[in-house]
N, C-alpha and C positions, 0 to 999 in steps of 0.2 A: 504494500500500500504506500501511496505517496500523497503529498499535498502540495499545491501550488501557492506560492506567496510572493510578495514583493521582495526583491533582493535587498539585502543590507550590506553595509560596508564590510562587516565581519565575514561575509561570504566570498569576498574577492579572491582569496588564495585558492579555495576549493573550486570556484568557477574557472579561474585561470587554468588550473590543472585539468579540469574537465574539457575545456575548449582546446587546450593544447593537445591533449590525447586524441580528441576527436579529429583535429586537423591532421595529425600524423597518420591515423588509421584511414580516414576517408580520402583526404587530398593527396596523401603520399603516393597512392597508386595512379592518381590523375595528373599530378604535376611533378612527381618525383619526391622521394622521401626527404632529401636534403632541402629542397626548395620549400616544401610544406612546413618543415620544422623552422626554417629561417623566417618565413613569412609570419608564422604564428608567434615566434619569439619577438618580433617587432610590433605585433598587433595585440597580443593577449596577455601582457604582463598584468599582475594584480593592480598596480597603480593606475594603469590605463582603464581597466574595468571599473575600478572605484570612481575614476573621473567621469565615466559614462553616467553614473548615478546622479550627477549634478547638471547634466546637459539639459537645456530647456527642450520641451516637446519630445521627451524620450521616456522610456520605461524599461526596467529590467525585472524579470521574474525568475524564480528558481523553483524547481521541483525538489522536494525534500522527502527522503524515505522516513519511515516510522522511527528509524534509529538516528535520524538527524543528518544523514549523509546527503549532500547535494548530488542529485542524479540527473538533473536537467537544467537547462538555462535558455532563456530567450531575451533578446534585446531588440527593441524597435525604436525608431526615431522618425520624426517628420522633418524632412529636408526639402526646402524649396517647394512646399505645398504638397509633397508626396510622402505618404507613410511607407517606410521601408522596414521590413523584418530583416534586420541586419545580421542576427545570429539566432540559431535554434540548434541546440546540441543536447543529445541524450546519451547517457552512459550505455555501453553495449548491453549490459544485463537488463536494462530497463526499456530497451527498444521493443516495439510491438506490444506494449502493455498500456498504451493510452497516454503515456507521459508527454510525448511530443504534441499530440492533439490538445491535451489539457493546457500546455504552455501557449500554444498558438491561440487557443480560444480565450485565454486570459489577456493576451495582447489585443485581440480583436475587440473584446469587451471594454478594455481600457480606452480604446480609441474609437468608440462608437461616435458617429457623426462625421468621421473622415469618409470620403467617398469610396476608397479602395485601399487595399494593402498590397504592396509589391515586394518581391524578393528576387535575388539572383541565385541561380543554381549552376554550378560548374558542369559543363557538358561532360557526360559520362557518368554522372552521379544519378543513375537510374532509380535507386531506392528513394532518394529525396524527391525526385520528380513524381514518382508514383504516390508518395505520401501527400505532396501538395495537390496533386490532381484529385485525389480522394477527398481532399478538404475544399475543393471547389475552385482551385486556381487554374488558370489557363495560360498557355504560352503566348507572349505578346511581342517578343523581340529577341534577337540574338546579338551579342557583342563579342568583340575580340579580347577584352580585358575584364576580368572579374574583379570588382572592387579596386580597380587601378592596377591589378597585377597583369602586366603585359604578357601576351602570348598564352593566356589561359582563357579559352572561349567559354562564354557563359550564356545562359538562357534566362531572360527576364520573364517572370510569371506575375500574374495579378489576379486578385479576387475582389469583387465589390463587397462593401461592408454595409451593414444595416445603418440607416440614418437615424433610427430611434430605438 
């Protein structure tokens, strides 16, 4: 069993470890292990994740096991009028148990009133695409650089949100 709650500063170390491990496992096979580890090291340090907690028009959620372990994380932000699901990561043992969907739904509920939610998925990450498509996302665009990482093709997906 798990529960979803707003992230706290004290969660930053555990979230950093979760995201870094997720990047190595998932993106290592898509962009190379060394490149995935290097990109994660520059993007997912605890202090950077803590800083996200104070960014305007953003929200961070964690999924926490009954034992208090952080087993999932989601971060979303509104940038230039567009709501982006910037990160959604679930520990391997918790995948397929509703944790990712619960985090996604917490984000969408938090941003009710926004017209849509968008995300980037690296090409080749079929599991993520299948998850998002089950959740109502559709492919809207392809790009050559995922999150500014050149040479890593990506698919932009979007889902309308409830206005009330």
